[in-house]
C-alpha positions as a Markdown table, in Angstrom:
| # | Residue | x | y | z |
|---|---|---|---|---|
| 1 | Met | 34.7 | 59.8 | -33.6 |
| 2 | Ile | 38.3 | 59.4 | -32.5 |
| 3 | Phe | 40.0 | 62.3 | -30.6 |
| 4 | Glu | 42.6 | 64.0 | -32.8 |
| 5 | Phe | 45.8 | 65.0 | -31.3 |
| 6 | Asp | 48.4 | 67.2 | -32.7 |
| 7 | Leu | 50.9 | 65.6 | -35.2 |
| 8 | Ser | 53.8 | 66.0 | -32.6 |
| 9 | Thr | 52.4 | 63.3 | -30.5 |
| 10 | Ile | 53.2 | 60.8 | -33.4 |
| 11 | Phe | 56.9 | 59.3 | -33.6 |
| 12 | Val | 58.8 | 57.6 | -36.1 |
| 13 | Asn | 61.2 | 55.2 | -34.5 |
| 14 | Lys | 64.1 | 55.2 | -37.0 |
| 15 | Ala | 65.8 | 52.4 | -35.1 |
| 16 | Cys | 63.0 | 49.9 | -34.9 |
| 17 | Arg | 61.2 | 51.3 | -38.1 |
| 18 | His | 57.8 | 51.5 | -36.4 |
| 19 | Phe | 55.3 | 54.1 | -36.1 |
| 20 | Thr | 53.5 | 54.5 | -32.6 |
| 21 | Ala | 50.2 | 56.3 | -32.3 |
| 22 | Phe | 48.3 | 56.7 | -29.1 |
| 23 | Phe | 44.9 | 58.1 | -29.3 |
| 24 | Phe | 41.4 | 57.5 | -27.7 |
| 25 | Phe | 38.1 | 56.8 | -29.4 |
| 26 | Asn | 34.7 | 55.5 | -28.4 |
| 27 | Leu | 34.4 | 51.8 | -28.8 |
| 28 | Ser | 30.9 | 50.2 | -28.0 |
| 29 | Pro | 29.7 | 49.1 | -25.7 |
| 30 | Phe | 32.4 | 51.4 | -23.8 |
| 31 | Ser | 32.7 | 55.0 | -24.5 |
| 32 | Phe | 36.4 | 55.1 | -23.4 |
| 33 | Asn | 39.2 | 53.3 | -24.3 |
| 34 | Gly | 43.1 | 53.8 | -25.0 |
| 35 | Leu | 44.9 | 52.0 | -27.9 |
| 36 | Phe | 48.4 | 51.7 | -28.7 |
| 37 | Ile | 48.9 | 50.7 | -32.5 |
| 38 | Ile | 52.4 | 49.6 | -34.1 |
| 39 | Ile | 52.5 | 49.4 | -37.5 |
| 40 | Ser | 55.4 | 48.2 | -39.4 |
| 41 | Leu | 56.4 | 50.7 | -42.0 |
| 42 | Pro | 56.9 | 49.3 | -45.5 |
| 43 | Ala | 60.2 | 50.0 | -47.5 |
| 44 | Ser | 58.3 | 52.4 | -49.7 |
| 45 | Leu | 57.6 | 54.7 | -46.6 |
| 46 | Lys | 61.0 | 54.5 | -45.2 |
| 47 | Ser | 62.4 | 57.4 | -47.3 |
| 48 | Lys | 59.5 | 59.4 | -47.2 |
| 49 | Pro | 59.9 | 63.0 | -45.3 |
| 50 | Ala | 58.7 | 62.5 | -41.8 |
| 51 | Thr | 55.9 | 64.8 | -42.2 |
| 52 | Lys | 54.3 | 63.1 | -45.2 |
| 53 | Met | 54.8 | 59.6 | -43.6 |
| 54 | Arg | 53.1 | 60.9 | -40.3 |
| 55 | Ser | 50.1 | 62.1 | -42.5 |
| 56 | Ser | 49.9 | 59.4 | -44.5 |
| 57 | Val | 49.8 | 56.8 | -41.8 |
| 58 | Leu | 47.8 | 58.8 | -39.5 |
| 59 | Arg | 44.8 | 59.0 | -42.4 |
| 60 | Ser | 45.1 | 55.1 | -42.4 |
| 61 | Val | 44.8 | 54.8 | -38.4 |
| 62 | Lys | 41.7 | 57.2 | -38.5 |
| 63 | Thr | 39.9 | 55.0 | -41.1 |
| 64 | Leu | 40.8 | 51.8 | -39.4 |
| 65 | Ala | 40.1 | 52.7 | -35.8 |
| 66 | Lys | 37.0 | 55.0 | -36.2 |
| 67 | Pro | 33.8 | 52.8 | -35.2 |
| 68 | Ala | 30.5 | 53.3 | -36.9 |
| 69 | Gly | 28.2 | 55.4 | -34.7 |
| 70 | Ala | 31.1 | 56.5 | -32.4 |
| 71 | Arg | 30.5 | 59.7 | -30.7 |
| 72 | Gly | 32.9 | 62.1 | -29.1 |
| 73 | Tyr | 34.9 | 65.4 | -29.4 |
| 74 | Ser | 37.8 | 66.4 | -31.3 |
| 75 | Ser | 40.7 | 67.9 | -28.8 |
| 76 | Glu | 40.1 | 71.3 | -29.8 |
| 77 | Ser | 36.4 | 71.6 | -28.9 |
| 78 | Val | 36.5 | 70.1 | -25.4 |
| 79 | Pro | 35.2 | 72.1 | -22.6 |
| 80 | Asp | 37.5 | 72.4 | -19.5 |
| 81 | Arg | 36.8 | 70.0 | -17.0 |
| 82 | Lys | 38.2 | 69.5 | -13.7 |
| 83 | Val | 38.2 | 66.1 | -12.0 |
| 84 | Ala | 39.4 | 65.4 | -8.4 |
| 85 | Val | 40.4 | 61.9 | -7.4 |
| 86 | Leu | 40.2 | 61.2 | -3.3 |
| 87 | Gly | 42.3 | 58.6 | -2.4 |
| 88 | Ala | 44.5 | 58.7 | -5.4 |
| 89 | Ala | 47.6 | 57.2 | -3.7 |
| 90 | Gly | 45.8 | 53.8 | -3.0 |
| 91 | Gly | 45.5 | 50.6 | -5.0 |
| 92 | Ile | 42.8 | 52.0 | -7.0 |
| 93 | Gly | 43.5 | 55.4 | -6.8 |
| 94 | Gln | 47.0 | 55.1 | -8.7 |
| 95 | Pro | 45.7 | 53.6 | -11.9 |
| 96 | Leu | 42.5 | 55.3 | -12.0 |
| 97 | Ala | 44.7 | 58.6 | -11.9 |
| 98 | Leu | 46.6 | 57.0 | -14.9 |
| 99 | Leu | 43.5 | 56.4 | -16.6 |
| 100 | Met | 42.1 | 59.9 | -16.3 |
| 101 | Lys | 45.4 | 61.6 | -17.3 |
| 102 | Leu | 44.8 | 59.9 | -20.5 |
| 103 | Asn | 41.3 | 60.8 | -20.9 |
| 104 | Pro | 41.2 | 64.0 | -23.5 |
| 105 | Leu | 37.9 | 65.4 | -21.7 |
| 106 | Val | 39.9 | 66.3 | -18.5 |
| 107 | Ser | 41.9 | 69.5 | -18.5 |
| 108 | Arg | 42.6 | 69.5 | -14.5 |
| 109 | Leu | 43.3 | 66.5 | -12.5 |
| 110 | Ala | 43.6 | 66.9 | -8.7 |
| 111 | Leu | 44.9 | 64.0 | -6.8 |
| 112 | Tyr | 44.3 | 63.8 | -3.2 |
| 113 | Asp | 45.3 | 61.3 | -0.4 |
| 114 | Ile | 46.5 | 61.7 | 3.3 |
| 115 | Ala | 49.8 | 60.5 | 2.0 |
| 116 | Asn | 52.2 | 60.1 | -0.9 |
| 117 | Thr | 50.2 | 62.1 | -3.7 |
| 118 | Pro | 53.0 | 64.5 | -4.4 |
| 119 | Gly | 54.8 | 61.5 | -5.7 |
| 120 | Val | 51.8 | 60.1 | -7.8 |
| 121 | Ala | 51.1 | 63.3 | -9.1 |
| 122 | Ala | 54.8 | 64.0 | -10.3 |
| 123 | Asp | 54.6 | 60.5 | -11.9 |
| 124 | Val | 51.5 | 61.1 | -13.8 |
| 125 | Gly | 52.0 | 64.5 | -14.5 |
| 126 | His | 54.9 | 63.7 | -16.7 |
| 127 | Ile | 52.8 | 62.0 | -19.2 |
| 128 | Asn | 52.1 | 64.1 | -22.4 |
| 129 | Thr | 48.3 | 64.5 | -22.3 |
| 130 | Arg | 46.0 | 67.2 | -22.1 |
| 131 | Ser | 45.5 | 67.5 | -18.4 |
| 132 | Glu | 47.6 | 69.6 | -15.8 |
| 133 | Val | 48.0 | 67.3 | -12.6 |
| 134 | Ala | 48.4 | 68.7 | -9.2 |
| 135 | Gly | 49.0 | 66.8 | -5.8 |
| 136 | Tyr | 47.4 | 67.3 | -2.7 |
| 137 | Met | 48.2 | 65.7 | 0.7 |
| 138 | Gly | 46.3 | 65.9 | 4.1 |
| 139 | Asn | 43.3 | 67.6 | 5.5 |
| 140 | Asp | 44.6 | 71.1 | 5.1 |
| 141 | Gln | 45.0 | 70.8 | 1.4 |
| 142 | Leu | 41.6 | 68.9 | 0.7 |
| 143 | Gly | 39.8 | 72.1 | 0.1 |
| 144 | Gln | 42.2 | 73.0 | -2.7 |
| 145 | Ala | 41.9 | 69.9 | -4.3 |
| 146 | Leu | 38.1 | 70.1 | -4.3 |
| 147 | Glu | 37.8 | 73.5 | -5.5 |
| 148 | Asp | 36.0 | 74.1 | -8.9 |
| 149 | Ser | 35.8 | 70.4 | -9.6 |
| 150 | Asp | 33.4 | 69.0 | -12.1 |
| 151 | Val | 33.6 | 65.4 | -11.2 |
| 152 | Val | 34.7 | 64.0 | -7.9 |
| 153 | Ile | 35.8 | 60.1 | -7.8 |
| 154 | Ile | 36.0 | 58.6 | -4.2 |
| 155 | Pro | 38.2 | 55.4 | -4.2 |
| 156 | Ala | 39.4 | 56.3 | -0.5 |
| 157 | Gly | 39.3 | 53.8 | 2.1 |
| 158 | Val | 40.9 | 50.1 | 3.1 |
| 159 | Pro | 40.9 | 47.3 | 0.7 |
| 160 | Arg | 39.0 | 44.1 | 1.4 |
| 161 | Lys | 41.0 | 41.1 | 2.5 |
| 162 | Pro | 40.3 | 37.3 | 2.5 |
| 163 | Gly | 37.4 | 36.2 | 4.6 |
| 164 | Met | 36.0 | 39.9 | 4.6 |
| 165 | Thr | 32.7 | 41.2 | 3.4 |
| 166 | Arg | 32.1 | 44.7 | 2.0 |
| 167 | Asp | 30.0 | 45.2 | 5.5 |
| 168 | Asp | 33.2 | 44.5 | 7.4 |
| 169 | Leu | 34.7 | 47.4 | 5.6 |
| 170 | Phe | 32.0 | 49.8 | 7.1 |
| 171 | Asn | 33.2 | 50.9 | 10.2 |
| 172 | Ile | 36.5 | 52.4 | 8.7 |
| 173 | Asn | 35.4 | 53.3 | 5.3 |
| 174 | Ala | 31.9 | 55.2 | 6.3 |
| 175 | Gly | 33.7 | 57.6 | 8.6 |
| 176 | Ile | 36.1 | 58.4 | 5.8 |
| 177 | Val | 33.4 | 58.8 | 3.2 |
| 178 | Lys | 31.3 | 60.9 | 5.6 |
| 179 | Asp | 34.4 | 63.3 | 6.0 |
| 180 | Leu | 35.2 | 63.6 | 2.4 |
| 181 | Cys | 31.5 | 64.4 | 1.4 |
| 182 | Ser | 31.4 | 67.1 | 4.0 |
| 183 | Ala | 34.4 | 68.8 | 2.2 |
| 184 | Ile | 32.5 | 68.4 | -0.9 |
| 185 | Ala | 29.6 | 69.9 | 0.1 |
| 186 | Lys | 31.8 | 72.8 | 1.5 |
| 187 | Tyr | 34.1 | 73.2 | -1.6 |
| 188 | Cys | 32.4 | 72.0 | -4.9 |
| 189 | Pro | 28.7 | 71.4 | -3.9 |
| 190 | Asn | 27.8 | 71.2 | -7.6 |
| 191 | Ala | 30.2 | 68.5 | -8.8 |
| 192 | Ile | 29.1 | 65.3 | -9.8 |
| 193 | Val | 30.2 | 62.5 | -7.1 |
| 194 | Asn | 31.2 | 59.2 | -8.3 |
| 195 | Met | 31.4 | 56.7 | -5.1 |
| 196 | Ile | 33.8 | 53.8 | -5.3 |
| 197 | Ser | 34.5 | 53.3 | -1.9 |
| 198 | Asn | 32.9 | 50.1 | -0.5 |
| 199 | Pro | 30.1 | 49.2 | 0.8 |
| 200 | Val | 28.6 | 51.3 | -2.0 |
| 201 | Asn | 25.2 | 50.2 | -0.7 |
| 202 | Ser | 25.9 | 52.0 | 2.3 |
| 203 | Thr | 28.6 | 54.8 | 1.3 |
| 204 | Val | 26.0 | 56.2 | -1.3 |
| 205 | Pro | 23.4 | 56.8 | 1.5 |
| 206 | Ile | 25.9 | 58.2 | 4.0 |
| 207 | Ala | 26.9 | 60.8 | 1.3 |
| 208 | Ala | 23.3 | 61.6 | 0.4 |
| 209 | Glu | 22.7 | 62.4 | 4.2 |
| 210 | Val | 25.8 | 64.6 | 4.5 |
| 211 | Phe | 24.5 | 66.8 | 1.5 |
| 212 | Lys | 21.2 | 66.9 | 3.0 |
| 213 | Lys | 22.6 | 68.3 | 6.4 |
| 214 | Ala | 24.5 | 70.5 | 4.3 |
| 215 | Gly | 21.8 | 71.7 | 2.2 |
| 216 | Thr | 23.7 | 70.8 | -1.1 |
| 217 | Tyr | 22.1 | 67.6 | -1.9 |
| 218 | Asn | 21.3 | 66.9 | -5.6 |
| 219 | Glu | 20.0 | 63.4 | -6.3 |
| 220 | Lys | 21.1 | 63.8 | -9.7 |
| 221 | Lys | 24.8 | 64.3 | -9.2 |
| 222 | Leu | 25.6 | 61.4 | -6.9 |
| 223 | Phe | 26.3 | 58.1 | -8.1 |
| 224 | Gly | 27.4 | 54.8 | -7.0 |
| 225 | Val | 29.8 | 53.2 | -9.3 |
| 226 | Thr | 28.8 | 49.5 | -10.2 |
| 227 | Thr | 30.3 | 49.8 | -13.3 |
| 228 | Leu | 32.8 | 46.9 | -12.4 |
| 229 | Asp | 30.0 | 44.4 | -12.0 |
| 230 | Val | 28.9 | 45.2 | -15.6 |
| 231 | Val | 32.4 | 44.8 | -17.1 |
| 232 | Arg | 32.8 | 41.2 | -15.1 |
| 233 | Ala | 28.9 | 40.3 | -16.8 |
| 234 | Lys | 30.2 | 41.4 | -20.0 |
| 235 | Thr | 33.6 | 39.4 | -19.9 |
| 236 | Phe | 31.9 | 36.2 | -18.3 |
| 237 | Tyr | 29.0 | 36.2 | -20.7 |
| 238 | Ala | 31.4 | 36.5 | -23.6 |
| 239 | Gly | 33.5 | 34.0 | -22.6 |
| 240 | Lys | 30.4 | 31.2 | -22.1 |
| 241 | Ala | 28.4 | 32.4 | -25.3 |
| 242 | Asn | 31.7 | 32.5 | -27.4 |
| 243 | Val | 31.1 | 36.0 | -28.7 |
| 244 | Asn | 32.9 | 39.2 | -29.1 |
| 245 | Val | 33.2 | 40.8 | -25.8 |
| 246 | Ala | 33.4 | 44.3 | -27.5 |
| 247 | Glu | 29.9 | 43.9 | -28.9 |
| 248 | Val | 28.4 | 42.7 | -25.5 |
| 249 | Asn | 26.0 | 44.2 | -23.4 |
| 250 | Val | 24.7 | 43.1 | -19.9 |
| 251 | Pro | 22.7 | 45.6 | -17.7 |
| 252 | Val | 23.7 | 44.8 | -13.9 |
| 253 | Val | 20.9 | 46.1 | -11.4 |
| 254 | Gly | 20.1 | 46.1 | -7.7 |
| 255 | Gly | 23.4 | 47.2 | -5.6 |
| 256 | His | 26.9 | 46.4 | -5.2 |
| 257 | Ala | 27.5 | 43.6 | -2.8 |
| 258 | Gly | 26.9 | 39.7 | -3.0 |
| 259 | Ile | 23.3 | 38.8 | -4.0 |
| 260 | Thr | 22.5 | 42.5 | -4.2 |
| 261 | Ile | 24.2 | 42.5 | -7.8 |
| 262 | Leu | 21.7 | 41.2 | -10.1 |
| 263 | Pro | 23.0 | 40.6 | -13.9 |
| 264 | Leu | 20.2 | 40.6 | -16.5 |
| 265 | Phe | 21.3 | 38.0 | -18.7 |
| 266 | Ser | 18.0 | 37.5 | -20.2 |
| 267 | Gln | 18.5 | 41.2 | -21.6 |
| 268 | Ala | 22.1 | 40.4 | -22.9 |
| 269 | Thr | 23.0 | 41.1 | -26.3 |
| 270 | Pro | 24.3 | 39.4 | -28.6 |
| 271 | Lys | 21.5 | 36.9 | -27.8 |
| 272 | Ala | 22.9 | 33.4 | -27.0 |
| 273 | Asn | 21.0 | 30.1 | -26.0 |
| 274 | Leu | 22.5 | 29.5 | -22.6 |
| 275 | Ala | 21.4 | 26.7 | -20.4 |
| 276 | Asp | 19.6 | 27.7 | -17.1 |
| 277 | Glu | 22.5 | 26.2 | -15.4 |
| 278 | Asp | 24.9 | 28.5 | -17.3 |
| 279 | Ile | 23.2 | 31.7 | -16.5 |
| 280 | Lys | 23.0 | 30.6 | -12.6 |
| 281 | Ala | 26.7 | 30.0 | -12.8 |
| 282 | Leu | 27.5 | 33.3 | -14.5 |
| 283 | Thr | 25.2 | 35.2 | -12.1 |
| 284 | Lys | 27.0 | 33.5 | -9.3 |
| 285 | Arg | 30.5 | 34.3 | -10.6 |
| 286 | Thr | 29.3 | 37.9 | -11.2 |
| 287 | Gln | 28.1 | 38.2 | -7.7 |
| 288 | Asp | 31.3 | 36.9 | -6.4 |
| 289 | Gly | 33.8 | 38.4 | -8.7 |
| 290 | Gly | 35.3 | 40.6 | -5.9 |
| 291 | Thr | 35.9 | 37.6 | -3.7 |
| 292 | Glu | 37.6 | 35.6 | -6.6 |
| 293 | Val | 40.2 | 38.4 | -7.1 |
| 294 | Val | 40.8 | 38.8 | -3.1 |
| 295 | Glu | 41.3 | 35.0 | -2.7 |
| 296 | Ala | 43.4 | 35.0 | -5.9 |
| 297 | Lys | 45.8 | 37.8 | -4.6 |
| 298 | Ala | 46.0 | 35.7 | -1.4 |
| 299 | Gly | 45.6 | 38.5 | 1.1 |
| 300 | Lys | 47.9 | 40.9 | -1.0 |
| 301 | Gly | 45.2 | 43.2 | -2.4 |
| 302 | Ser | 41.6 | 43.4 | -3.9 |
| 303 | Ala | 40.1 | 44.0 | -7.2 |
| 304 | Thr | 42.1 | 47.4 | -7.9 |
| 305 | Leu | 43.0 | 47.4 | -11.6 |
| 306 | Ser | 39.7 | 46.3 | -12.9 |
| 307 | Met | 38.0 | 48.6 | -10.5 |
| 308 | Ala | 40.2 | 51.7 | -11.5 |
| 309 | Tyr | 39.1 | 50.7 | -15.5 |
| 310 | Ala | 35.6 | 50.6 | -14.3 |
| 311 | Gly | 35.8 | 53.9 | -12.5 |
| 312 | Ala | 37.4 | 55.4 | -15.4 |
| 313 | Ile | 34.7 | 54.4 | -17.6 |
| 314 | Phe | 31.8 | 55.6 | -15.6 |
| 315 | Ala | 33.8 | 58.8 | -15.1 |
| 316 | Asp | 34.2 | 59.3 | -18.6 |
| 317 | Ala | 30.6 | 58.8 | -19.2 |
| 318 | Cys | 29.7 | 61.4 | -16.7 |
| 319 | Leu | 32.2 | 63.7 | -18.6 |
| 320 | Lys | 30.4 | 63.4 | -21.9 |
| 321 | Gly | 27.2 | 63.5 | -20.3 |
| 322 | Leu | 28.1 | 67.1 | -18.9 |
| 323 | Asn | 29.4 | 68.0 | -22.3 |
| 324 | Gly | 26.0 | 67.4 | -23.8 |
| 325 | Val | 26.8 | 64.1 | -25.6 |
| 326 | Pro | 23.6 | 62.2 | -26.2 |
| 327 | Asp | 22.4 | 59.0 | -25.4 |
| 328 | Val | 25.0 | 58.1 | -22.7 |
| 329 | Val | 23.7 | 55.3 | -20.7 |
| 330 | Glu | 25.4 | 53.5 | -17.8 |
| 331 | Cys | 24.3 | 51.3 | -14.8 |
| 332 | Ser | 24.7 | 53.0 | -11.5 |
| 333 | Phe | 23.5 | 52.9 | -7.9 |
| 334 | Val | 21.1 | 56.2 | -7.6 |
| 335 | Gln | 18.4 | 57.5 | -5.9 |
| 336 | Ser | 15.6 | 55.7 | -7.7 |
| 337 | Thr | 11.9 | 54.9 | -7.7 |
| 338 | Val | 12.2 | 52.0 | -9.7 |
| 339 | Thr | 11.7 | 49.8 | -6.7 |
| 340 | Glu | 10.0 | 50.6 | -3.3 |
| 341 | Leu | 13.9 | 50.9 | -2.1 |
| 342 | Pro | 15.3 | 54.8 | -2.0 |
| 343 | Phe | 18.6 | 53.5 | -3.9 |
| 344 | Phe | 19.0 | 51.2 | -6.7 |
| 345 | Ala | 21.2 | 50.2 | -9.5 |
| 346 | Ser | 19.7 | 50.3 | -12.9 |
| 347 | Lys | 20.6 | 51.9 | -16.5 |
| 348 | Val | 20.7 | 55.7 | -16.1 |
| 349 | Arg | 20.9 | 58.2 | -18.9 |
| 350 | Leu | 23.7 | 60.8 | -18.2 |
| 351 | Gly | 23.5 | 64.6 | -19.2 |
| 352 | Lys | 24.5 | 68.0 | -18.5 |
| 353 | Asn | 22.8 | 67.7 | -14.9 |
| 354 | Gly | 23.7 | 64.4 | -14.1 |
| 355 | Val | 21.0 | 62.0 | -14.0 |
| 356 | Glu | 18.8 | 62.9 | -16.9 |
| 357 | Glu | 16.7 | 59.8 | -16.6 |
| 358 | Val | 16.5 | 56.6 | -14.4 |
| 359 | Leu | 15.4 | 53.8 | -16.7 |
| 360 | Gly | 13.3 | 50.9 | -15.7 |
| 361 | Leu | 14.2 | 47.3 | -15.3 |
| 362 | Gly | 12.7 | 45.9 | -18.5 |
| 363 | Pro | 11.4 | 42.3 | -18.9 |
| 364 | Leu | 12.8 | 40.1 | -16.4 |
| 365 | Ser | 13.0 | 36.3 | -16.3 |
| 366 | Asp | 11.5 | 34.2 | -13.7 |
| 367 | Phe | 15.1 | 33.5 | -12.0 |
| 368 | Glu | 16.0 | 37.3 | -12.4 |
| 369 | Gln | 12.5 | 38.1 | -10.7 |
| 370 | Glu | 13.3 | 35.6 | -7.9 |
| 371 | Gly | 16.8 | 37.2 | -7.5 |
| 372 | Leu | 15.2 | 40.8 | -7.1 |
| 373 | Glu | 13.1 | 39.8 | -4.6 |
| 374 | Lys | 15.9 | 38.0 | -2.6 |
| 375 | Leu | 18.2 | 41.0 | -2.7 |
| 376 | Lys | 15.5 | 43.6 | -1.5 |
| 377 | Pro | 15.9 | 42.9 | 2.2 |
| 378 | Glu | 19.8 | 42.9 | 2.3 |
| 379 | Leu | 20.1 | 45.9 | 0.2 |
| 380 | Lys | 17.4 | 47.8 | 2.2 |
| 381 | Ala | 19.4 | 47.0 | 5.5 |
| 382 | Ser | 22.5 | 48.3 | 3.8 |
| 383 | Ile | 21.0 | 51.6 | 3.0 |
| 384 | Glu | 19.3 | 51.9 | 6.4 |
| 385 | Lys | 22.6 | 51.2 | 7.7 |
| 386 | Gly | 24.3 | 54.0 | 6.0 |
| 387 | Val | 21.5 | 56.5 | 6.8 |
| 388 | Lys | 21.7 | 55.6 | 10.4 |
| 389 | Phe | 25.6 | 56.1 | 10.7 |
| 390 | Ala | 25.4 | 59.3 | 8.9 |
| 391 | Asn | 22.7 | 60.6 | 11.4 |
| 392 | Ala | 24.3 | 59.3 | 14.5 |
């Protein structure tokens, strides 16, 4: 179902004689997409009154764009939801703030960072979409940013640089995450928390320990965002299999660093007859996707834009779950009994309470089973490192 906006959001540019519409709809396999459509107007429409022209073209756009089986809300029936982005002035935070501003499920958007957030909030706040934007800066305003939040997204911290592993980020980002989670426990203990700050394999356990100490821990509301691994796996698989990427689904399990990232290409759809060597190469590329971007940017950044996109996808799924949309399933790093490890990424069904169900791994190929056993020691060590830091 597409999200319907007031017709005042539709403009006719007389000079260019184009019609431009911006709207959201749920496009499988992801539940959040923005689309600009530019349609040249035929001569027969140029003389029509603006209101008739708008209605006519909008009906056509709705018919063309509405995907089968899509789910969502009209703008009139969406509940009020506040989303806070912590680290909103950074490389991931800024594009993520933009994408969340464009999401019609968000009614209030709080942007927080240690500096520069007023400018980001002013810039994003000029966009004519539903949510009201407020910027908060410095520790003394963190509580205001968090109060009444339904979803808190944390991309705060330093980015990876060439030669750095996610564990190299630990000493800096672990402290940042610990402080932010202490504030979450105080000001919005019932919020869903989406952890983007790396290393996710350690920062999620840190958050859990902080919340436990504060007496606010709810394992159903703490998520490590591993959606970028899924995004990459889908993209790489579609390229190799020569299929439409919009129709691809690939579960990715394990963790969110190196060999702990395990794409299950044996379960990928649509099915493709790929050679074993191709599967191994796709797996390696998915695991090294972050490094590929870091090296391509040559020391000038990490995967910020694709991570912001992935973060927006997952936050949108959480909002849909909160709002009661059925059958919202995404992969995420959560408290789990799928393996013997206390945290593990797998498919998760989202609902009004956060995690409704942690789904099993399903059938694995021999290659994937081998990868699962290989990742466990490294993932276990990362989890224990986070727990130890939080309790130090």
